[in-house]
SERO-4910 file (N, C-alpha, C, O; in steps of 0.05 Angstrom, whole numbers):
BEGIN
 pado doro    nc1    nc2    nc3   cac1   cac2   cac3    cc1    cc2    cc3    oc1    oc2    oc3
  Unk    A   2440   2181   1966   2438   2210   1967   2422   2220   1942   2429   2214   1920
  Unk    A   2401   2235   1947   2385   2247   1926   2393   2276   1921   2395   2291   1940
  Unk    A   2399   2283   1896   2406   2310   1889   2384   2323   1873   2375   2313   1853
  Unk    A   2375   2346   1883   2354   2362   1870   2366   2388   1860   2379   2402   1875
  Unk    A   2362   2393   1834   2372   2418   1822   2349   2436   1815   2329   2427   1805
  Unk    A   2353   2462   1819   2332   2481   1813   2344   2507   1801   2363   2517   1813
  Unk    A   2334   2516   1779   2343   2541   1767   2325   2563   1777   2301   2564   1771
  Unk    A   2337   2582   1792   2321   2602   1805   2311   2623   1786   2326   2632   1768
  Unk    A   2286   2631   1788   2275   2653   1773   2262   2673   1792   2245   2666   1808
  Unk    A   2271   2697   1790   2259   2718   1808   2279   2738   1816   2302   2738   1807
  Unk    A   2271   2755   1834   2289   2776   1845   2309   2764   1864   2304   2743   1875
  Unk    A   2332   2778   1868   2352   2768   1887   2340   2763   1914   2324   2779   1924
  Unk    A   2348   2741   1926   2337   2734   1952   2358   2718   1968   2375   2704   1955
  Unk    A   2358   2719   1994   2376   2704   2010   2372   2674   2005   2350   2665   2002
  Unk    A   2394   2659   2005   2393   2630   2000   2375   2616   2021   2359   2599   2013
  Unk    A   2377   2623   2046   2361   2609   2066   2332   2615   2063   2315   2597   2067
  Unk    A   2325   2639   2056   2297   2646   2051   2285   2631   2028   2263   2621   2029
  Unk    A   2301   2629   2006   2292   2614   1983   2287   2584   1990   2267   2572   1983
  Unk    A   2307   2573   2005   2305   2545   2012   2280   2539   2029   2267   2518   2026
  Unk    A   2274   2556   2048   2251   2553   2065   2226   2552   2048   2209   2534   2051
  Unk    A   2223   2570   2029   2200   2571   2011   2199   2547   1993   2178   2534   1990
  Unk    A   2222   2540   1980   2222   2519   1960   2219   2491   1973   2203   2475   1964
  Unk    A   2236   2486   1993   2235   2459   2005   2211   2454   2022   2202   2431   2024
  Unk    A   2201   2474   2035   2177   2471   2052   2153   2464   2035   2137   2447   2042
  Unk    A   2150   2477   2011   2127   2472   1994   2132   2448   1977   2114   2432   1972
  Unk    A   2157   2444   1967   2163   2422   1949   2163   2395   1964   2152   2376   1954
  Unk    A   2176   2394   1987   2179   2369   2001   2168   2369   2030   2170   2349   2044
  Unk    A   2157   2391   2038   2146   2394   2065   2168   2391   2086   2163   2379   2107
  Unk    A   2192   2401   2081   2213   2400   2100   2208   2421   2122   2196   2442   2116
  Unk    A   2216   2415   2146   2214   2434   2168   2236   2455   2166   2257   2450   2153
  Unk    A   2232   2478   2178   2253   2499   2178   2279   2490   2191   2301   2496   2182
  Unk    A   2276   2475   2213   2300   2465   2227   2316   2446   2210   2341   2447   2210
  Unk    A   2302   2429   2195   2316   2410   2177   2330   2425   2155   2353   2418   2147
  Unk    A   2318   2446   2144   2330   2462   2123   2355   2476   2132   2375   2476   2119
  Unk    A   2354   2487   2156   2377   2501   2168   2400   2481   2172   2423   2487   2168
  Unk    A   2393   2457   2181   2413   2436   2185   2426   2428   2159   2450   2423   2159
  Unk    A   2411   2428   2137   2423   2421   2111   2443   2442   2102   2463   2435   2091
  Unk    A   2436   2468   2107   2455   2489   2101   2481   2486   2117   2503   2488   2106
  Unk    A   2478   2481   2143   2501   2479   2161   2518   2455   2153   2543   2455   2158
  Unk    A   2506   2434   2142   2520   2409   2135   2531   2409   2107   2538   2388   2096
  Unk    A   2532   2433   2094   2543   2435   2067   2529   2418   2046   2541   2406   2029
  Unk    A   2502   2416   2049   2486   2401   2030   2474   2418   2008   2458   2409   1992
  Unk    A   2481   2444   2008   2470   2462   1988   2492   2477   1973   2510   2488   1986
  Unk    A   2491   2477   1947   2510   2491   1930   2495   2510   1911   2472   2505   1903
  Unk    A   2508   2533   1905   2498   2551   1885   2518   2554   1863   2541   2561   1867
  Unk    A   2510   2547   1838   2528   2547   1815   2554   2531   1821   2576   2538   1813
  Unk    A   2550   2508   1835   2571   2490   1840   2589   2496   1864   2608   2482   1869
  Unk    A   2582   2517   1879   2599   2525   1901   2582   2526   1927   2558   2533   1927
  Unk    A   2595   2519   1950   2581   2521   1975   2578   2550   1983   2596   2566   1979
  Unk    A   2555   2557   1993   2549   2585   2001   2537   2585   2029   2526   2565   2039
  Unk    A   2539   2608   2042   2528   2611   2069   2498   2618   2066   2488   2624   2044
  Unk    A   2484   2618   2089   2455   2622   2089   2448   2650   2079   2427   2654   2067
  Unk    A   2465   2670   2084   2458   2697   2076   2467   2705   2048   2463   2728   2039
  Unk    A   2478   2686   2033   2485   2691   2005   2460   2696   1989   2440   2682   1992
  Unk    A   2461   2716   1971   2438   2723   1955   2440   2710   1927   2459   2713   1913
  Unk    A   2420   2694   1921   2418   2682   1895   2402   2701   1876   2386   2717   1886
  Unk    A   2407   2699   1850   2394   2716   1831   2384   2700   1808   2387   2676   1806
  Unk    A   2370   2714   1789   2359   2701   1766   2379   2683   1752   2401   2692   1745
  Unk    A   2372   2658   1747   2390   2640   1733   2408   2624   1751   2422   2606   1741
  Unk    A   2409   2630   1777   2426   2614   1795   2417   2585   1796   2393   2579   1798
  Unk    A   2436   2567   1795   2430   2539   1797   2435   2529   1825   2457   2528   1835
  Unk    A   2413   2523   1839   2415   2514   1867   2414   2483   1867   2396   2471   1856
  Unk    A   2434   2472   1879   2437   2442   1880   2435   2433   1910   2451   2442   1927
  Unk    A   2415   2416   1915   2409   2408   1942   2413   2378   1945   2401   2363   1931
  Unk    A   2431   2370   1963   2435   2341   1968   2419   2333   1992   2421   2343   2014
  Unk    A   2401   2313   1987   2383   2304   2007   2391   2276   2016   2392   2258   1999
  Unk    A   2396   2273   2041   2402   2246   2052   2382   2238   2072   2370   2255   2086
  Unk    A   2377   2212   2075   2358   2202   2094   2366   2211   2122   2390   2210   2129
  Unk    A   2347   2219   2139   2354   2227   2166   2361   2202   2183   2357   2180   2174
  Unk    A   2372   2207   2206   2377   2184   2224   2351   2171   2231   2329   2181   2227
  Unk    A   2354   2147   2243   2330   2133   2251   2311   2151   2267   2320   2165   2285
  Unk    A   2286   2149   2261   2267   2167   2274   2265   2160   2304   2266   2137   2312
  Unk    A   2262   2181   2320   2259   2177   2349   2230   2172   2356   2223   2167   2379
  Unk    A   2212   2175   2336   2184   2171   2341   2179   2142   2347   2191   2124   2336
  Unk    A   2160   2138   2365   2153   2110   2373   2128   2101   2357   2108   2116   2355
  Unk    A   2129   2077   2346   2105   2066   2334   2083   2063   2354   2088   2057   2378
  Unk    A   2058   2066   2345   2035   2063   2363   2012   2051   2347   2008   2058   2324
  Unk    A   1998   2033   2360   1976   2018   2346   1952   2036   2343   1932   2033   2358
  Unk    A   1953   2055   2325   1931   2073   2319   1916   2063   2295   1929   2057   2274
  Unk    A   1890   2060   2296   1875   2047   2275   1869   2067   2253   1860   2090   2257
  Unk    A   1873   2058   2228   1863   2072   2205   1861   2051   2182   1874   2030   2182
  Unk    A   1844   2058   2163   1839   2039   2140   1860   2043   2118   1866   2065   2110
  Unk    A   1871   2021   2110   1889   2021   2087   1872   2015   2062   1862   1993   2059
  Unk    A   1870   2034   2044   1853   2031   2020   1869   2017   1998   1858   2001   1983
  Unk    A   1895   2023   1996   1911   2012   1975   1940   2012   1984   1949   2031   1998
  Unk    A   1956   1992   1976   1984   1992   1983   2000   1976   1962   1992   1955   1954
  Unk    A   2023   1987   1954   2042   1972   1938   2070   1979   1949   2072   1990   1971
  Unk    A   2091   1973   1935   2118   1977   1946   2127   2006   1946   2147   2013   1958
  Unk    A   2111   2024   1932   2119   2052   1930   2101   2071   1945   2111   2091   1956
  Unk    A   2075   2065   1947   2056   2084   1959   2036   2068   1976   2033   2044   1974
  Unk    A   2023   2084   1993   2000   2073   2008   1979   2095   2009   1985   2118   2014
  Unk    A   1954   2087   2004   1931   2105   2006   1915   2097   2030   1907   2074   2033
  Unk    A   1910   2117   2048   1896   2111   2072   1871   2128   2075   1868   2149   2062
  Unk    A   1853   2119   2092   1829   2133   2099   1832   2144   2127   1829   2129   2146
  Unk    A   1839   2169   2129   1845   2181   2156   1819   2184   2172   1800   2196   2162
  Unk    A   1819   2175   2197   1795   2178   2214   1794   2207   2225   1813   2222   2224
  Unk    A   1771   2213   2236   1767   2239   2249   1784   2242   2274   1792   2222   2287
  Unk    A   1790   2267   2281   1804   2273   2306   1832   2261   2308   1840   2252   2330
  Unk    A   1846   2260   2286   1873   2249   2285   1892   2268   2271   1888   2274   2247
  Unk    A   1912   2278   2286   1932   2295   2274   1950   2279   2256   1957   2256   2262
  Unk    A   1959   2290   2233   1975   2275   2214   2003   2270   2224   2013   2248   2224
  Unk    A   2017   2291   2233   2045   2288   2241   2051   2300   2268   2036   2318   2277
  Unk    A   2072   2291   2282   2078   2301   2308   2085   2330   2308   2096   2341   2289
  Unk    A   2079   2343   2330   2086   2372   2335   2088   2376   2365   2079   2358   2380
  Unk    A   2099   2398   2373   2100   2403   2402   2074   2399   2416   2053   2410   2408
  Unk    A   2074   2382   2437   2049   2376   2452   2037   2350   2444   2020   2340   2459
  Unk    A   2045   2339   2421   2034   2313   2413   2054   2298   2395   2056   2303   2371
  Unk    A   2070   2281   2408   2089   2265   2393   2082   2236   2392   2098   2220   2382
  Unk    A   2059   2228   2402   2052   2200   2403   2026   2192   2389   2025   2171   2376
  Unk    A   2006   2209   2391   1980   2201   2380   1975   2214   2353   1956   2231   2350
  Unk    A   1991   2207   2333   1988   2218   2306   1987   2196   2286   1993   2173   2291
  Unk    A   1979   2204   2262   1978   2185   2240   2006   2173   2234   2008   2150   2228
  Unk    A   2026   2190   2236   2054   2181   2232   2061   2158   2251   2073   2138   2243
  Unk    A   2054   2162   2277   2059   2141   2296   2045   2115   2288   2057   2093   2290
  Unk    A   2021   2118   2279   2006   2094   2270   2018   2081   2245   2019   2056   2244
  Unk    A   2028   2097   2227   2040   2086   2203   2066   2071   2209   2072   2051   2197
  Unk    A   2081   2082   2228   2106   2069   2236   2100   2041   2249   2117   2023   2247
  Unk    A   2076   2038   2261   2068   2013   2273   2059   1993   2251   2067   1969   2252
  Unk    A   2044   2003   2232   2031   1984   2213   2046   1981   2187   2042   1961   2173
  Unk    A   2064   1999   2180   2078   1999   2154   2108   1997   2158   2119   2011   2174
  Unk    A   2120   1978   2144   2149   1973   2149   2166   1995   2139   2184   2004   2154
  Unk    A   2162   2005   2115   2179   2025   2103   2164   2050   2095   2141   2049   2085
  Unk    A   2176   2073   2101   2165   2099   2093   2187   2116   2082   2210   2114   2089
  Unk    A   2180   2134   2063   2200   2153   2053   2212   2169   2075   2199   2176   2095
  Unk    A   2238   2175   2072   2252   2191   2092   2253   2220   2086   2262   2236   2103
  Unk    A   2244   2228   2063   2247   2256   2054   2232   2276   2071   2241   2299   2075
  Unk    A   2209   2268   2082   2193   2287   2097   2206   2296   2123   2196   2313   2137
  Unk    A   2229   2284   2130   2242   2290   2155   2235   2270   2177   2216   2254   2173
  Unk    A   2249   2270   2199   2245   2249   2219   2218   2251   2233   2209   2231   2244
  Unk    A   2204   2274   2231   2178   2276   2244   2155   2272   2224   2132   2270   2232
  Unk    A   2162   2271   2197   2141   2269   2177   2148   2248   2156   2145   2254   2132
  Unk    A   2157   2225   2163   2164   2205   2143   2141   2198   2125   2119   2191   2134
  Unk    A   2146   2200   2098   2125   2192   2079   2104   2213   2073   2089   2210   2054
  Unk    A   2102   2234   2089   2080   2253   2087   2085   2272   2064   2105   2286   2063
  Unk    A   2066   2272   2045   2068   2290   2021   2048   2312   2024   2054   2335   2017
  Unk    A   2024   2306   2033   2004   2326   2037   1989   2320   2063   1993   2298   2074
  Unk    A   1973   2338   2073   1961   2334   2099   1931   2339   2098   1921   2352   2080
  Unk    A   1918   2328   2118   1890   2335   2123   1889   2347   2152   1904   2338   2169
  Unk    A   1871   2366   2156   1868   2377   2183   1859   2355   2203   1849   2334   2194
  Unk    A   1863   2360   2228   1858   2340   2249   1830   2328   2247   1827   2304   2249
  Unk    A   1810   2345   2242   1782   2335   2242   1772   2329   2214   1749   2320   2210
  Unk    A   1788   2332   2193   1781   2325   2166   1787   2295   2162   1808   2286   2168
  Unk    A   1767   2281   2150   1770   2252   2146   1776   2247   2117   1773   2264   2099
  Unk    A   1784   2222   2111   1785   2213   2084   1813   2207   2073   1832   2202   2088
  Unk    A   1815   2208   2046   1838   2197   2032   1863   2214   2033   1862   2238   2030
  Unk    A   1885   2200   2038   1912   2212   2036   1930   2192   2022   1927   2168   2026
  Unk    A   1949   2202   2006   1969   2184   1995   1996   2189   2010   2003   2212   2015
  Unk    A   2009   2168   2016   2034   2169   2031   2056   2155   2015   2051   2134   2003
  Unk    A   2080   2166   2015   2102   2154   2000   2118   2134   2017   2124   2139   2040
  Unk    A   2123   2111   2005   2139   2090   2019   2169   2091   2010   2186   2081   2023
  Unk    A   2174   2104   1987   2201   2106   1977   2207   2136   1971   2189   2152   1967
  Unk    A   2233   2142   1971   2241   2170   1966   2234   2178   1937   2226   2201   1932
  Unk    A   2237   2159   1918   2231   2165   1890   2201   2172   1887   2194   2191   1873
  Unk    A   2184   2157   1901   2155   2163   1900   2149   2190   1913   2132   2205   1903
  Unk    A   2163   2196   1935   2158   2221   1949   2165   2245   1931   2149   2264   1929
  Unk    A   2188   2244   1918   2196   2266   1901   2177   2270   1878   2169   2293   1873
  Unk    A   2169   2249   1865   2151   2251   1842   2123   2261   1850   2112   2279   1837
  Unk    A   2112   2251   1872   2086   2259   1881   2086   2288   1891   2067   2303   1886
  Unk    A   2107   2296   1905   2110   2323   1914   2109   2342   1890   2096   2363   1891
  Unk    A   2123   2335   1869   2124   2352   1845   2096   2353   1832   2087   2375   1824
  Unk    A   2082   2330   1831   2055   2330   1819   2035   2346   1835   2018   2360   1824
  Unk    A   2037   2345   1862   2020   2362   1878   2025   2391   1873   2007   2407   1870
  Unk    A   2051   2399   1872   2058   2427   1867   2048   2437   1840   2039   2460   1837
  Unk    A   2049   2419   1820   2041   2427   1793   2012   2422   1788   2003   2424   1765
  Unk    A   1997   2417   1809   1968   2414   1808   1959   2391   1789   1939   2393   1775
  Unk    A   1974   2369   1789   1967   2346   1773   1951   2325   1788   1943   2305   1777
  Unk    A   1947   2330   1814   1932   2311   1831   1903   2321   1834   1899   2344   1842
  Unk    A   1884   2304   1827   1856   2312   1829   1846   2305   1857   1848   2282   1866
  Unk    A   1836   2325   1871   1827   2322   1899   1798   2331   1901   1792   2354   1894
  Unk    A   1780   2314   1910   1752   2322   1913   1743   2315   1941   1749   2294   1952
  Unk    A   1728   2334   1952   1719   2332   1980   1688   2333   1980   1676   2344   1962
  Unk    A   1676   2322   2001   1648   2326   2007   1646   2341   2033   1660   2334   2052
  Unk    A   1628   2361   2034   1625   2377   2058   1596   2383   2063   1580   2385   2045
  Unk    A   1590   2387   2089   1565   2398   2098   1570   2427   2105   1587   2433   2122
  Unk    A   1555   2445   2093   1559   2474   2100   1532   2486   2110   1511   2476   2104
  Unk    A   1535   2507   2125   1511   2520   2136   1496   2535   2115   1507   2545   2095
  Unk    A   1470   2535   2118   1450   2549   2101   1448   2537   2074   1465   2521   2065
  Unk    A   1427   2544   2060   1422   2534   2033   1437   2550   2013   1436   2575   2012
  Unk    A   1452   2537   1996   1466   2550   1973   1446   2551   1950   1436   2530   1941
  Unk    A   1441   2574   1940   1420   2578   1920   1429   2575   1891   1412   2575   1873
  Unk    A   1454   2571   1886   1464   2566   1859   1474   2538   1857   1484   2527   1877
  Unk    A   1471   2525   1834   1479   2496   1832   1508   2491   1834   1517   2469   1843
  Unk    A   1525   2510   1827   1553   2507   1828   1567   2534   1828   1555   2554   1821
  Unk    A   1593   2534   1835   1607   2559   1836   1637   2556   1837   1647   2534   1840
  Unk    A   1651   2578   1833   1680   2579   1833   1688   2601   1852   1680   2624   1849
  Unk    A   1705   2594   1872   1715   2614   1891   1744   2618   1884   1761   2600   1887
  Unk    A   1751   2642   1876   1779   2648   1870   1787   2672   1887   1782   2695   1880
  Unk    A   1799   2666   1910   1806   2687   1929   1832   2679   1943   1834   2657   1954
  Unk    A   1851   2697   1944   1877   2690   1956   1876   2686   1986   1860   2699   2000
  Unk    A   1891   2667   1996   1891   2660   2024   1918   2665   2037   1939   2658   2026
  Unk    A   1918   2677   2060   1942   2682   2076   1936   2680   2105   1913   2676   2113
  Unk    A   1957   2682   2121   1953   2680   2150   1940   2705   2161   1947   2727   2153
  Unk    A   1921   2701   2179   1907   2724   2192   1926   2740   2209   1942   2729   2224
  Unk    A   1925   2767   2206   1942   2784   2222   1932   2785   2251   1947   2790   2270
  Unk    A   1905   2781   2254   1894   2783   2281   1897   2757   2297   1898   2758   2322
  Unk    A   1899   2734   2283   1902   2709   2297   1920   2691   2279   1911   2681   2259
  Unk    A   1945   2688   2287   1964   2674   2271   1958   2644   2267   1970   2631   2250
  Unk    A   1940   2634   2282   1932   2606   2279   1911   2602   2257   1905   2580   2249
  Unk    A   1900   2624   2248   1878   2623   2228   1888   2633   2201   1907   2649   2199
  Unk    A   1876   2623   2180   1880   2633   2153   1856   2650   2145   1835   2648   2157
  Unk    A   1860   2667   2126   1838   2685   2117   1842   2693   2088   1864   2691   2077
  Unk    A   1820   2702   2076   1822   2714   2049   1834   2742   2052   1822   2759   2065
  Unk    A   1856   2747   2040   1870   2772   2043   1888   2777   2018   1897   2758   2006
  Unk    A   1893   2802   2013   1910   2810   1990   1939   2812   2000   1957   2813   1983
  Unk    A   1944   2812   2026   1971   2816   2037   1983   2789   2044   1971   2773   2058
  Unk    A   2008   2785   2035   2023   2761   2042   2007   2736   2038   2006   2718   2055
  Unk    A   1993   2734   2015   1976   2712   2009   1984   2697   1984   2002   2706   1969
  Unk    A   1972   2674   1979   1977   2658   1955   1950   2653   1941   1930   2651   1954
  Unk    A   1951   2651   1915   1926   2646   1900   1913   2620   1909   1926   2601   1916
  Unk    A   1886   2620   1910   1872   2596   1918   1846   2594   1903   1831   2614   1900
  Unk    A   1840   2571   1892   1816   2567   1876   1802   2541   1885   1814   2520   1887
  Unk    A   1776   2544   1891   1759   2522   1899   1734   2521   1881   1721   2542   1878
  Unk    A   1728   2498   1871   1703   2494   1856   1684   2479   1873   1692   2460   1888
  Unk    A   1658   2486   1872   1639   2471   1888   1614   2465   1872   1607   2480   1854
  Unk    A   1600   2444   1880   1575   2436   1867   1556   2426   1888   1563   2410   1905
  Unk    A   1531   2435   1887   1511   2427   1906   1502   2398   1900   1494   2392   1877
  Unk    A   1503   2381   1920   1494   2353   1917   1465   2350   1927   1449   2336   1915
  Unk    A   1459   2364   1950   1433   2360   1962   1427   2383   1981   1443   2387   2000
  Unk    A   1405   2397   1978   1396   2417   1998   1385   2402   2022   1371   2383   2019
  Unk    A   1392   2412   2046   1382   2400   2071   1369   2421   2088   1367   2444   2080
  Unk    A   1361   2414   2112   1348   2433   2130   1370   2452   2141   1386   2444   2158
  Unk    A   1369   2477   2132   1388   2497   2140   1417   2490   2135   1436   2501   2147
  Unk    A   1421   2471   2117   1448   2462   2109   1448   2455   2079   1427   2452   2067
  Unk    A   1472   2451   2068   1474   2442   2041   1497   2422   2039   1519   2426   2050
  Unk    A   1492   2399   2026   1513   2380   2021   1526   2386   1994   1512   2388   1974
  Unk    A   1552   2390   1994   1566   2398   1970   1590   2380   1965   1600   2367   1984
  Unk    A   1600   2381   1941   1627   2369   1936   1644   2392   1926   1635   2410   1912
  Unk    A   1670   2391   1933   1689   2412   1927   1713   2400   1914   1723   2378   1921
  Unk    A   1723   2414   1894   1749   2407   1882   1768   2430   1887   1761   2453   1881
  Unk    A   1791   2424   1898   1811   2446   1902   1832   2445   1881   1845   2424   1876
  Unk    A   1836   2468   1868   1856   2470   1846   1883   2479   1858   1903   2478   1844
  Unk    A   1882   2488   1883   1907   2495   1897   1906   2480   1924   1885   2469   1931
  Unk    A   1927   2481   1939   1928   2466   1964   1935   2483   1988   1955   2478   2002
  Unk    A   1921   2504   1992   1927   2522   2014   1917   2511   2041   1897   2496   2042
  Unk    A   1930   2519   2062   1921   2511   2089   1892   2519   2094   1885   2542   2091
  Unk    A   1876   2500   2103   1848   2505   2110   1832   2516   2086   1812   2530   2090
  Unk    A   1840   2510   2062   1828   2524   2038   1798   2522   2037   1785   2543   2035
  Unk    A   1787   2498   2037   1757   2496   2035   1743   2509   2058   1723   2523   2054
  Unk    A   1754   2506   2082   1741   2518   2105   1741   2548   2104   1722   2561   2110
  Unk    A   1764   2560   2095   1766   2589   2093   1748   2599   2070   1734   2619   2074
  Unk    A   1749   2586   2047   1733   2595   2024   1703   2593   2029   1688   2611   2022
  Unk    A   1694   2572   2042   1665   2569   2047   1656   2590   2068   1634   2600   2066
  Unk    A   1673   2595   2088   1666   2616   2107   1665   2643   2093   1649   2660   2100
  Unk    A   1683   2647   2074   1685   2673   2060   1660   2679   2044   1652   2703   2042
  Unk    A   1646   2659   2033   1622   2664   2018   1597   2661   2035   1574   2660   2025
  Unk    A   1601   2658   2062   1578   2658   2080   1566   2630   2085   1544   2628   2095
  Unk    A   1580   2609   2078   1571   2582   2083   1593   2565   2096   1603   2547   2084
  Unk    A   1599   2571   2121   1621   2556   2135   1614   2526   2138   1590   2519   2138
  Unk    A   1634   2510   2139   1631   2481   2143   1618   2476   2170   1626   2487   2190
  Unk    A   1597   2459   2170   1584   2452   2195   1603   2438   2214   1618   2420   2206
  Unk    A   1603   2447   2239   1620   2435   2259   1648   2446   2260   1665   2437   2276
  Unk    A   1655   2465   2242   1682   2476   2242   1687   2493   2267   1674   2514   2270
  Unk    A   1705   2485   2284   1709   2500   2309   1724   2526   2306   1725   2542   2324
  Unk    A   1736   2530   2282   1752   2555   2278   1738   2575   2260   1737   2598   2266
  Unk    A   1726   2565   2238   1714   2583   2218   1684   2581   2218   1671   2596   2203
  Unk    A   1672   2564   2235   1643   2561   2235   1629   2579   2254   1641   2599   2264
  Unk    A   1604   2573   2260   1588   2589   2279   1597   2583   2307   1611   2563   2312
  Unk    A   1589   2599   2326   1596   2596   2354   1588   2568   2365   1603   2556   2380
  Unk    A   1565   2559   2356   1555   2533   2366   1572   2510   2355   1571   2488   2367
  Unk    A   1586   2515   2334   1603   2494   2322   1626   2486   2340   1637   2464   2337
  Unk    A   1634   2504   2358   1658   2499   2375   1653   2475   2394   1673   2463   2403
  Unk    A   1628   2469   2399   1622   2447   2417   1613   2422   2402   1604   2402   2414
  Unk    A   1616   2423   2375   1607   2400   2359   1623   2375   2366   1648   2376   2368
  Unk    A   1609   2353   2370   1622   2328   2379   1640   2317   2358   1662   2307   2364
  Unk    A   1632   2317   2333   1646   2305   2311   1668   2323   2299   1688   2313   2289
  Unk    A   1664   2349   2301   1683   2367   2288   1671   2375   2261   1647   2372   2256
  Unk    A   1688   2385   2243   1678   2395   2218   1671   2371   2200   1685   2351   2198
  Unk    A   1649   2375   2185   1639   2354   2167   1652   2359   2140   1639   2370   2121
  Unk    A   1677   2350   2137   1692   2354   2113   1708   2328   2108   1723   2319   2125
  Unk    A   1704   2316   2084   1714   2289   2079   1728   2289   2052   1717   2296   2032
  Unk    A   1753   2280   2052   1769   2276   2028   1758   2251   2014   1766   2228   2021
  Unk    A   1742   2255   1994   1726   2234   1982   1740   2220   1958   1737   2196   1955
  Unk    A   1755   2235   1942   1767   2223   1918   1795   2234   1914   1800   2258   1917
  Unk    A   1813   2216   1906   1840   2223   1897   1845   2209   1871   1840   2185   1867
  Unk    A   1856   2225   1852   1864   2213   1826   1891   2225   1818   1894   2249   1818
  Unk    A   1909   2207   1811   1936   2217   1804   1951   2195   1788   1942   2172   1788
  Unk    A   1973   2203   1776   1990   2183   1762   2008   2170   1783   2021   2183   1799
  Unk    A   2009   2143   1781   2027   2129   1799   2055   2139   1795   2065   2142   1772
  Unk    A   2069   2146   1817   2096   2159   1814   2117   2142   1801   2137   2153   1791
  Unk    A   2113   2116   1799   2133   2099   1787   2124   2088   1760   2139   2088   1741
  Unk    A   2099   2078   1759   2089   2066   1734   2077   2086   1715   2074   2081   1692
  Unk    A   2070   2110   1726   2057   2131   1711   2029   2124   1702   2017   2139   1686
  Unk    A   2018   2102   1712   1991   2095   1705   1972   2111   1723   1976   2114   1747
  Unk    A   1950   2122   1711   1931   2137   1726   1915   2118   1745   1905   2097   1736
  Unk    A   1913   2126   1770   1898   2110   1790   1879   2129   1804   1884   2152   1808
  Unk    A   1857   2118   1813   1836   2133   1825   1824   2118   1849   1821   2094   1848
  Unk    A   1819   2133   1871   1808   2121   1895   1785   2138   1905   1784   2162   1903
  Unk    A   1765   2124   1917   1743   2137   1930   1738   2123   1957   1744   2100   1960
  Unk    A   1728   2138   1976   1721   2125   2002   1695   2136   2013   1689   2160   2009
  Unk    A   1680   2119   2026   1654   2127   2036   1656   2147   2059   1676   2150   2072
  Unk    A   1634   2161   2063   1632   2180   2085   1632   2165   2112   1622   2142   2114
  Unk    A   1643   2177   2133   1641   2165   2160   1612   2162   2169   1595   2178   2160
  Unk    A   1607   2143   2186   1579   2138   2194   1567   2163   2208   1543   2168   2206
  Unk    A   1583   2178   2223   1573   2203   2236   1564   2223   2215   1545   2238   2219
  Unk    A   1579   2224   2193   1572   2243   2171   1546   2235   2159   1528   2252   2154
  Unk    A   1543   2209   2153   1518   2199   2141   1494   2205   2160   1473   2212   2151
  Unk    A   1498   2200   2186   1477   2205   2205   1468   2234   2205   1445   2240   2207
  Unk    A   1488   2252   2204   1482   2281   2203   1465   2288   2179   1447   2305   2181
  Unk    A   1471   2277   2156   1456   2282   2132   1427   2272   2135   1408   2286   2129
  Unk    A   1424   2247   2146   1398   2236   2149   1381   2252   2169   1357   2255   2165
  Unk    A   1393   2262   2190   1379   2278   2210   1369   2304   2199   1349   2316   2209
  Unk    A   1381   2314   2178   1374   2340   2167   1362   2339   2139   1359   2360   2126
  Unk    A   1354   2315   2131   1342   2312   2104   1312   2319   2105   1298   2317   2085
***
């Protein structure tokens, strides 16, 4: 049993609302799992069990007992992906294109998690029964590096490092049109679109701070090859920010041009580099992975 303690800072708020925000961002717990933890008396405030509607206030000590879920009902499936690095605590993988990271309604079989259950013996249980080992995610059509936890201790430490922005993440992207400046910083808050709840957008309402740095690598024909570093980890961050400045990611079916919706490969966005402290040894480790062959072909065709 893992016990997580947190001293609350902020205005009075319902316990269940706080837990959804804290545990979803800290450990990527689902709402249903969080509610189940409250119902199972796994949450205390100042040493006492409280109901979901109890209001916590500044200085409240919230104590959360996390236990491994029951055996996952997910079925292992032989889904191919490259293992870049593996030890007893973590695994770094190169996610292929057109692969969803974790199961969701409508797709419980053809996901990265199903593939990991097939190829990897042990995964952290903290992510919940549908997201074992998952600390961070890549969009379905985004390729490249991801780190996955094999132990609960590694999961907790890496989740904390991601939240505290201690993990260096660099992407390579193809964007529409020529960018006329060599580098830039996009600092614009991102929240869910009021017009389309499946989309994110730059907005001042119900948003979170988001910062993306970019650098031009190579001008191409009506495109630009760039690398991006994200200082925050918002949903669709690079895709939203590049669309915001008028240079959407090539092939992006959501934030790109109309013609991008029929793109065969999807968005040309690749998680190229990850650098972080190993969650157990604390030694800094760094990984890079090559662009997919389709990505390289697109660059060559437009050079």
